[in-house]
TIGU-202388 format. One record per residue: chain; x, y, z of N, C-alpha, C in turn. Coordinates in Angstrom, 2 decimals. Example, Ala and Ser with C-alpha at 12.3 -4.5 7.8 and 13.67 -1.06 7.14 Angstrom:
+----+---------+---------+---------+---------+---------+---------+---------+---------+---------+
: ch :     n.x :     n.y :     n.z :    ca.x :    ca.y :    ca.z :     c.x :     c.y :     c.z :
+----+---------+---------+---------+---------+---------+---------+---------+---------+---------+
:  A :   13.19 :   -5.69 :    7.80 :   12.30 :   -4.50 :    7.80 :   13.20 :   -3.30 :    7.80 :
:  A :   12.85 :   -2.25 :    7.08 :   13.67 :   -1.06 :    7.14 :   12.90 :    0.03 :    7.87 :
+----+---------+---------+---------+---------+---------+---------+---------+---------+---------+
END
This chain:
+----+---------+---------+---------+---------+---------+---------+---------+---------+---------+
: ch :     n.x :     n.y :     n.z :    ca.x :    ca.y :    ca.z :     c.x :     c.y :     c.z :
+----+---------+---------+---------+---------+---------+---------+---------+---------+---------+
:  A :    4.25 :   -3.62 :  -71.47 :    3.30 :   -2.60 :  -71.65 :    3.07 :   -2.28 :  -73.23 :
:  A :    2.01 :   -2.79 :  -73.88 :    1.77 :   -2.60 :  -75.12 :    1.62 :   -1.29 :  -75.59 :
:  A :    2.08 :   -0.87 :  -76.96 :    2.41 :    0.60 :  -77.26 :    0.94 :    1.00 :  -77.31 :
:  A :    1.06 :    2.28 :  -77.07 :   -0.41 :    2.90 :  -77.02 :   -1.52 :    2.42 :  -75.66 :
:  A :   -0.90 :    1.68 :  -75.10 :   -1.51 :    1.48 :  -73.69 :   -0.92 :    2.17 :  -72.44 :
:  A :   -1.97 :    2.25 :  -71.38 :   -1.52 :    3.04 :  -70.31 :   -0.75 :    2.01 :  -69.07 :
:  A :    0.15 :    2.65 :  -68.62 :    0.95 :    2.03 :  -67.66 :   -0.01 :    1.29 :  -66.49 :
:  A :    0.11 :   -0.02 :  -66.42 :   -0.72 :   -0.57 :  -65.19 :    0.28 :   -0.85 :  -64.02 :
:  A :   -0.38 :    0.00 :  -63.12 :    0.18 :    0.28 :  -61.72 :   -0.44 :   -0.53 :  -60.77 :
:  A :    0.25 :   -1.44 :  -59.87 :   -0.27 :   -2.17 :  -58.75 :   -0.02 :   -1.29 :  -57.60 :
:  A :   -1.05 :   -1.23 :  -56.64 :   -0.64 :   -0.60 :  -55.64 :   -0.79 :   -1.68 :  -54.37 :
:  A :    0.16 :   -1.61 :  -53.45 :    0.39 :   -2.93 :  -52.30 :   -0.76 :   -2.20 :  -51.17 :
:  A :   -1.04 :   -2.97 :  -50.34 :   -2.28 :   -2.87 :  -49.22 :   -1.80 :   -1.18 :  -48.44 :
:  A :   -0.65 :   -1.13 :  -48.28 :    0.07 :    0.19 :  -47.43 :   -0.16 :    1.06 :  -48.33 :
:  A :   -0.23 :    1.10 :  -49.30 :   -0.68 :    2.55 :  -50.05 :   -1.79 :    2.77 :  -50.24 :
:  A :   -2.31 :    1.60 :  -50.31 :   -4.10 :    1.63 :  -50.86 :   -4.95 :    2.14 :  -49.60 :
:  A :   -4.22 :    1.45 :  -48.27 :   -4.98 :    2.17 :  -46.98 :   -4.18 :    3.39 :  -46.85 :
:  A :   -3.35 :    4.04 :  -47.11 :   -2.99 :    5.26 :  -46.84 :   -3.99 :    6.21 :  -47.58 :
:  A :   -4.39 :    5.83 :  -48.84 :   -5.46 :    6.70 :  -49.54 :   -7.05 :    6.77 :  -48.91 :
:  A :   -7.21 :    5.12 :  -48.70 :   -8.47 :    5.21 :  -48.26 :   -8.70 :    5.95 :  -46.63 :
:  A :   -7.99 :    5.62 :  -45.58 :   -7.52 :    6.31 :  -44.15 :   -7.25 :    7.49 :  -44.31 :
:  A :   -6.88 :    8.13 :  -45.58 :   -5.97 :    9.45 :  -45.31 :   -4.78 :    9.26 :  -43.92 :
:  A :   -4.60 :    8.32 :  -44.17 :   -3.44 :    8.26 :  -43.05 :   -2.18 :    9.02 :  -43.13 :
:  A :   -1.88 :    9.92 :  -42.39 :   -0.87 :   10.72 :  -42.63 :    0.23 :   10.20 :  -41.65 :
:  A :    1.65 :   10.66 :  -41.98 :    2.16 :   11.28 :  -43.25 :    2.15 :   10.92 :  -44.49 :
:  A :    1.29 :    9.84 :  -44.68 :    1.79 :    8.92 :  -46.37 :    0.76 :    9.40 :  -47.23 :
:  A :   -0.49 :    9.99 :  -46.85 :   -1.53 :   10.22 :  -47.40 :   -0.84 :   10.94 :  -48.91 :
:  A :   -0.11 :   12.28 :  -48.33 :    0.05 :   13.19 :  -49.44 :    0.83 :   12.44 :  -50.69 :
:  A :    1.74 :   11.55 :  -50.62 :    2.40 :   10.89 :  -51.36 :    1.62 :   10.09 :  -52.19 :
:  A :    0.81 :    9.04 :  -51.67 :    0.25 :    7.89 :  -52.00 :   -1.02 :    8.68 :  -52.73 :
:  A :   -1.59 :    9.47 :  -52.48 :   -2.73 :   10.19 :  -53.36 :   -2.45 :   10.42 :  -54.66 :
:  A :   -1.19 :   10.88 :  -55.02 :   -0.83 :   11.17 :  -56.10 :   -0.92 :   10.18 :  -57.04 :
:  A :   -1.09 :    8.57 :  -56.82 :   -1.05 :    7.98 :  -57.81 :   -2.79 :    7.94 :  -58.25 :
:  A :   -3.68 :    8.47 :  -57.76 :   -4.90 :    8.57 :  -58.01 :   -5.07 :    9.78 :  -59.32 :
:  A :   -3.80 :   11.05 :  -58.91 :   -3.67 :   12.06 :  -59.64 :   -3.65 :   11.56 :  -60.71 :
:  A :   -2.62 :   10.62 :  -60.96 :   -2.03 :    9.86 :  -62.20 :   -3.25 :    9.11 :  -63.09 :
:  A :   -4.14 :    8.86 :  -62.31 :   -5.08 :    7.76 :  -62.61 :   -6.13 :    8.78 :  -63.48 :
:  A :   -6.62 :   10.04 :  -62.46 :   -7.59 :   11.03 :  -63.25 :   -7.26 :   11.50 :  -64.33 :
:  A :   -5.98 :   11.92 :  -64.40 :   -5.19 :   12.46 :  -65.75 :   -5.30 :   11.57 :  -66.90 :
:  A :   -5.65 :   10.33 :  -66.92 :   -5.48 :    9.32 :  -67.84 :   -4.28 :    8.72 :  -68.06 :
:  A :   -3.24 :    8.84 :  -66.81 :   -1.85 :    8.11 :  -67.02 :   -1.67 :    6.92 :  -66.93 :
:  A :   -2.51 :    6.25 :  -66.14 :   -2.36 :    5.07 :  -65.54 :   -3.34 :    4.21 :  -65.64 :
:  A :   -3.23 :    2.87 :  -65.34 :   -4.29 :    2.09 :  -65.04 :   -4.00 :    1.54 :  -63.54 :
:  A :   -4.89 :    1.57 :  -62.89 :   -4.63 :    1.17 :  -61.34 :   -5.11 :   -0.41 :  -60.80 :
:  A :   -4.30 :   -1.06 :  -60.74 :   -4.62 :   -2.50 :  -60.13 :   -4.50 :   -2.69 :  -58.79 :
:  A :   -4.93 :   -3.32 :  -58.04 :   -5.12 :   -3.93 :  -56.85 :   -5.59 :   -5.87 :  -56.66 :
:  A :   -5.08 :   -6.31 :  -55.96 :   -5.50 :   -7.51 :  -55.78 :   -6.71 :   -7.93 :  -54.75 :
:  A :   -7.23 :   -9.08 :  -54.72 :   -8.16 :   -9.26 :  -53.99 :   -7.88 :   -9.73 :  -52.65 :
:  A :   -6.69 :   -9.90 :  -52.60 :   -6.14 :  -10.04 :  -51.12 :   -5.65 :   -8.60 :  -50.56 :
:  A :   -5.26 :   -7.95 :  -51.35 :   -5.21 :   -6.30 :  -50.80 :   -6.81 :   -5.93 :  -50.31 :
:  A :   -7.52 :   -6.08 :  -51.17 :   -8.94 :   -5.87 :  -50.56 :   -9.57 :   -6.22 :  -49.33 :
:  A :   -9.17 :   -7.57 :  -49.17 :   -9.50 :   -8.24 :  -47.89 :   -8.89 :   -7.45 :  -46.83 :
:  A :   -7.23 :   -7.26 :  -47.13 :   -6.72 :   -6.92 :  -45.84 :   -7.52 :   -5.45 :  -45.45 :
:  A :   -7.79 :   -4.66 :  -46.67 :   -8.33 :   -3.26 :  -46.66 :   -9.67 :   -3.45 :  -45.54 :
:  A :  -10.17 :   -4.67 :  -46.19 :  -11.63 :   -4.53 :  -45.42 :  -11.14 :   -4.63 :  -43.90 :
:  A :  -10.51 :   -5.60 :  -43.58 :  -10.14 :   -5.61 :  -42.04 :   -9.12 :   -4.61 :  -41.64 :
:  A :   -8.31 :   -3.98 :  -42.19 :   -8.16 :   -2.70 :  -41.41 :   -8.97 :   -1.64 :  -41.26 :
:  A :   -9.81 :   -1.50 :  -42.24 :  -10.64 :   -0.61 :  -42.09 :  -12.12 :   -0.72 :  -40.98 :
:  A :  -12.43 :   -2.09 :  -41.12 :  -13.56 :   -2.02 :  -40.00 :  -13.11 :   -2.68 :  -38.87 :
:  A :  -12.31 :   -3.36 :  -38.79 :  -11.81 :   -4.20 :  -37.79 :  -10.79 :   -3.41 :  -36.77 :
:  A :   -9.85 :   -3.26 :  -37.47 :   -8.79 :   -2.46 :  -36.75 :   -8.55 :   -1.12 :  -36.63 :
:  A :   -8.91 :   -0.08 :  -37.45 :   -9.08 :    1.43 :  -37.67 :  -10.64 :    2.00 :  -37.74 :
:  A :  -11.23 :    1.09 :  -37.53 :  -12.91 :    1.51 :  -37.22 :  -13.18 :    2.72 :  -38.50 :
:  A :  -12.77 :    3.19 :  -39.41 :  -12.92 :    4.09 :  -40.23 :  -14.48 :    4.45 :  -40.53 :
:  A :  -14.82 :    5.54 :  -39.83 :  -16.26 :    5.88 :  -39.68 :  -17.20 :    5.28 :  -41.20 :
:  A :  -16.83 :    6.33 :  -42.21 :  -17.24 :    5.92 :  -43.59 :  -16.46 :    4.62 :  -44.50 :
:  A :  -15.85 :    3.63 :  -43.95 :  -15.40 :    2.86 :  -44.38 :  -15.77 :    2.24 :  -45.79 :
:  A :  -17.23 :    1.80 :  -45.82 :  -17.87 :    1.15 :  -46.72 :  -17.89 :    1.73 :  -47.92 :
:  A :  -18.01 :    3.13 :  -47.96 :  -18.18 :    4.38 :  -49.34 :  -16.66 :    4.62 :  -49.58 :
:  A :  -15.82 :    4.64 :  -48.69 :  -14.49 :    4.79 :  -49.21 :  -13.85 :    3.60 :  -49.95 :
:  A :  -14.47 :    2.51 :  -49.43 :  -13.69 :    1.21 :  -50.02 :  -14.36 :    0.82 :  -51.50 :
:  A :  -15.94 :    1.15 :  -51.28 :  -16.62 :    1.07 :  -52.75 :  -16.04 :    2.28 :  -53.73 :
:  A :  -15.57 :    3.27 :  -53.30 :  -15.25 :    4.35 :  -54.23 :  -14.14 :    4.05 :  -54.77 :
:  A :  -12.86 :    3.56 :  -53.66 :  -11.85 :    3.28 :  -54.51 :  -11.77 :    1.96 :  -55.28 :
:  A :  -12.42 :    1.02 :  -55.14 :  -12.49 :   -0.45 :  -55.75 :  -13.13 :   -0.20 :  -57.03 :
:  A :  -13.86 :    1.07 :  -57.25 :  -14.49 :    1.46 :  -58.22 :  -13.53 :    1.76 :  -59.40 :
:  A :  -12.64 :    2.60 :  -58.86 :  -11.38 :    3.52 :  -59.65 :  -10.28 :    2.31 :  -60.19 :
:  A :  -10.35 :    1.01 :  -59.59 :   -9.32 :    0.19 :  -59.71 :  -10.06 :   -1.03 :  -60.69 :
:  A :   -9.19 :   -1.92 :  -61.27 :   -8.94 :   -3.08 :  -62.02 :   -8.42 :   -4.37 :  -60.71 :
:  A :   -9.48 :   -5.11 :  -60.07 :   -9.16 :   -5.88 :  -59.56 :   -8.63 :   -7.13 :  -59.74 :
:  A :   -7.48 :   -7.85 :  -59.68 :   -6.89 :   -8.89 :  -60.06 :   -6.89 :  -10.06 :  -59.37 :
:  A :   -6.31 :  -11.28 :  -59.74 :   -5.81 :  -12.33 :  -58.71 :   -4.99 :  -12.98 :  -59.49 :
:  A :   -4.28 :  -13.93 :  -58.75 :   -3.05 :  -14.21 :  -59.49 :   -3.32 :  -16.20 :  -59.51 :
:  A :   -4.68 :  -16.76 :  -58.75 :   -4.49 :  -18.06 :  -58.77 :   -3.66 :  -18.76 :  -58.15 :
:  A :   -3.58 :  -20.12 :  -58.59 :   -2.91 :  -21.32 :  -57.98 :   -1.47 :  -21.07 :  -58.22 :
:  A :   -1.04 :  -20.79 :  -59.25 :    0.42 :  -20.67 :  -59.71 :    0.95 :  -19.58 :  -58.97 :
:  A :    0.51 :  -18.38 :  -59.04 :    0.82 :  -17.13 :  -58.19 :    0.98 :  -17.43 :  -56.94 :
:  A :   -0.06 :  -18.24 :  -56.25 :    0.02 :  -18.30 :  -54.71 :    1.49 :  -19.22 :  -54.44 :
:  A :    1.65 :  -20.56 :  -55.32 :    2.48 :  -21.52 :  -55.40 :    3.78 :  -20.57 :  -55.27 :
:  A :    4.13 :  -19.75 :  -56.25 :    5.29 :  -19.01 :  -56.44 :    5.62 :  -18.31 :  -55.45 :
:  A :    4.69 :  -17.48 :  -54.73 :    4.84 :  -16.54 :  -53.84 :    5.35 :  -17.49 :  -52.53 :
:  A :    4.62 :  -18.39 :  -52.22 :    5.10 :  -19.45 :  -51.32 :    6.46 :  -19.74 :  -51.44 :
:  A :    6.93 :  -20.35 :  -52.48 :    8.17 :  -20.67 :  -52.75 :    9.20 :  -19.68 :  -53.06 :
:  A :    9.10 :  -18.45 :  -53.06 :   10.02 :  -17.37 :  -53.31 :   10.84 :  -17.12 :  -52.02 :
:  A :   11.55 :  -16.39 :  -52.35 :   12.38 :  -16.28 :  -51.10 :   11.94 :  -14.66 :  -50.19 :
:  A :   10.99 :  -14.42 :  -50.43 :   10.49 :  -13.18 :  -49.72 :   10.27 :  -14.06 :  -48.14 :
:  A :   10.58 :  -12.95 :  -47.39 :   10.65 :  -13.48 :  -45.85 :    8.99 :  -13.18 :  -45.48 :
:  A :    8.10 :  -12.10 :  -46.11 :    6.95 :  -11.86 :  -45.82 :    6.15 :  -12.58 :  -47.06 :
:  A :    5.72 :  -13.69 :  -46.41 :    4.60 :  -14.17 :  -47.46 :    3.40 :  -13.50 :  -48.08 :
:  A :    2.94 :  -12.40 :  -47.24 :    1.62 :  -11.74 :  -47.47 :    2.24 :  -10.51 :  -48.60 :
:  A :    3.55 :  -10.09 :  -48.48 :    4.08 :   -9.30 :  -49.70 :    4.07 :  -10.08 :  -50.84 :
:  A :    4.72 :  -11.22 :  -50.73 :    5.24 :  -12.37 :  -51.94 :    3.87 :  -12.59 :  -52.63 :
:  A :    2.87 :  -12.59 :  -51.91 :    1.47 :  -12.77 :  -52.67 :    1.14 :  -11.68 :  -53.35 :
:  A :    1.50 :  -10.40 :  -52.91 :    0.79 :   -9.27 :  -53.13 :    1.79 :   -9.37 :  -54.71 :
:  A :    3.22 :   -9.23 :  -54.90 :    4.09 :   -9.10 :  -55.62 :    3.84 :  -10.02 :  -56.77 :
:  A :    3.55 :  -11.45 :  -56.68 :    3.20 :  -12.40 :  -57.53 :    1.85 :  -12.27 :  -58.12 :
:  A :    1.23 :  -11.65 :  -57.66 :   -0.15 :  -11.16 :  -58.35 :    0.07 :  -10.10 :  -59.10 :
:  A :    0.60 :   -9.29 :  -58.82 :    1.07 :   -8.37 :  -59.86 :    2.14 :   -8.84 :  -60.98 :
:  A :    2.81 :   -9.53 :  -60.79 :    3.54 :  -10.35 :  -61.66 :    3.16 :  -11.17 :  -62.38 :
:  A :    2.35 :  -12.06 :  -62.02 :    1.48 :  -13.12 :  -62.76 :    0.75 :  -12.37 :  -63.76 :
:  A :    0.11 :  -11.35 :  -63.41 :   -0.92 :  -10.60 :  -64.32 :   -0.11 :   -9.66 :  -65.05 :
:  A :    0.92 :   -9.29 :  -64.88 :    1.80 :   -8.57 :  -66.06 :    1.67 :   -7.11 :  -65.69 :
:  A :    1.58 :   -6.65 :  -64.58 :    1.65 :   -5.32 :  -64.36 :    2.76 :   -4.69 :  -64.66 :
:  A :    2.93 :   -3.41 :  -64.68 :    4.07 :   -2.60 :  -65.24 :    5.05 :   -2.12 :  -64.31 :
:  A :    4.40 :   -1.91 :  -63.02 :    4.88 :   -1.27 :  -61.90 :    4.49 :   -1.88 :  -60.48 :
:  A :    5.17 :   -1.71 :  -59.39 :    4.53 :   -2.30 :  -58.06 :    5.04 :   -1.12 :  -57.33 :
:  A :    3.96 :   -0.70 :  -56.61 :    3.87 :    0.59 :  -55.93 :    3.78 :    0.20 :  -54.30 :
:  A :    4.81 :    0.69 :  -53.33 :    4.87 :    0.28 :  -51.93 :    5.80 :    1.25 :  -51.66 :
:  A :    5.28 :    1.27 :  -49.80 :    6.20 :    2.37 :  -48.97 :    7.34 :    1.40 :  -48.76 :
:  A :    7.40 :    0.06 :  -48.87 :    8.08 :   -0.90 :  -47.84 :    9.10 :   -1.27 :  -48.95 :
:  A :    9.87 :   -0.57 :  -49.64 :   10.75 :   -1.11 :  -50.68 :   11.60 :   -2.15 :  -50.16 :
:  A :   12.24 :   -2.01 :  -48.91 :   13.22 :   -2.98 :  -48.28 :   12.23 :   -4.44 :  -48.04 :
:  A :   11.24 :   -4.23 :  -48.24 :   10.64 :   -5.95 :  -47.92 :   10.60 :   -6.37 :  -49.29 :
:  A :   10.97 :   -5.78 :  -50.46 :   10.91 :   -6.36 :  -51.84 :   12.30 :   -6.64 :  -52.42 :
:  A :   12.82 :   -7.17 :  -52.06 :   14.37 :   -7.70 :  -52.31 :   14.83 :   -8.57 :  -53.70 :
:  A :   13.41 :   -9.87 :  -53.39 :   13.77 :  -10.74 :  -54.29 :   12.60 :  -10.48 :  -55.54 :
:  A :   12.81 :   -9.69 :  -56.06 :   12.24 :   -9.03 :  -57.38 :   12.30 :   -9.41 :  -58.62 :
:  A :   11.95 :   -8.74 :  -59.71 :   12.54 :   -9.28 :  -60.98 :   12.34 :   -7.92 :  -61.72 :
:  A :   13.32 :   -7.81 :  -63.04 :   13.55 :   -6.54 :  -63.34 :   12.32 :   -6.08 :  -64.25 :
:  A :   11.21 :   -7.06 :  -64.46 :   10.27 :   -6.80 :  -65.52 :    9.19 :   -6.13 :  -64.69 :
:  A :    9.29 :   -6.38 :  -63.31 :    8.35 :   -5.51 :  -62.39 :    8.92 :   -4.53 :  -61.44 :
:  A :    9.36 :   -3.49 :  -61.95 :   10.08 :   -2.88 :  -60.87 :    9.44 :   -2.38 :  -59.70 :
:  A :    9.82 :   -2.08 :  -58.46 :    9.16 :   -1.77 :  -57.17 :    9.43 :   -0.42 :  -57.14 :
:  A :    8.51 :    0.58 :  -56.71 :    9.01 :    1.90 :  -56.32 :    7.88 :    2.33 :  -55.12 :
:  A :    8.57 :    3.55 :  -54.66 :    7.62 :    4.21 :  -53.68 :    6.74 :    5.00 :  -54.22 :
:  A :    5.61 :    5.57 :  -53.90 :    4.72 :    6.28 :  -54.50 :    5.44 :    7.70 :  -55.21 :
:  A :    6.51 :    8.15 :  -54.30 :    7.19 :    9.40 :  -54.71 :    7.95 :    8.94 :  -55.96 :
:  A :    8.74 :    7.85 :  -55.76 :    9.60 :    7.37 :  -57.13 :    8.97 :    7.42 :  -58.03 :
:  A :    7.68 :    6.70 :  -57.98 :    6.84 :    6.57 :  -59.15 :    6.32 :    7.97 :  -59.87 :
:  A :    5.92 :    8.83 :  -58.91 :    5.64 :   10.34 :  -59.29 :    6.50 :   11.20 :  -60.00 :
:  A :    7.60 :   10.82 :  -59.40 :    8.96 :   11.45 :  -60.48 :    9.26 :   10.92 :  -61.55 :
:  A :    9.07 :    9.41 :  -61.73 :    9.25 :    8.73 :  -63.07 :    8.22 :    8.84 :  -63.94 :
:  A :    6.97 :    9.02 :  -63.66 :    5.88 :    8.98 :  -64.57 :    5.71 :   10.46 :  -65.32 :
+----+---------+---------+---------+---------+---------+---------+---------+---------+---------+
END
């Protein structure tokens, strides 16, 4: 993070879906990230692959009634990033067991995000110090 800039916070699919679907009991913790955004404390990042996952979850799996509006509103608050070929290859070559998680992490890493927010910290064992992984609750206590 450069001096004077806001921390760039990447949120994974689970945290984003908690917010979009108001999924309990996780919504209360996850929505705190948006409060930091509204207060001008962070810049929110999400990947194209996360958005594809959110569309699938919202329309095909959970059939959220107003999914289109919720997704559009959420995307409007976020910077949408991608990792390109390099990030995908690094994710595939990584030690991550879940390669979908690896793609999310390496997207954030390739972009240069400051924080990676997930509820599933146990899935992110093979990370680097320059991109710390936190739960929404940990990040809320940290910022």
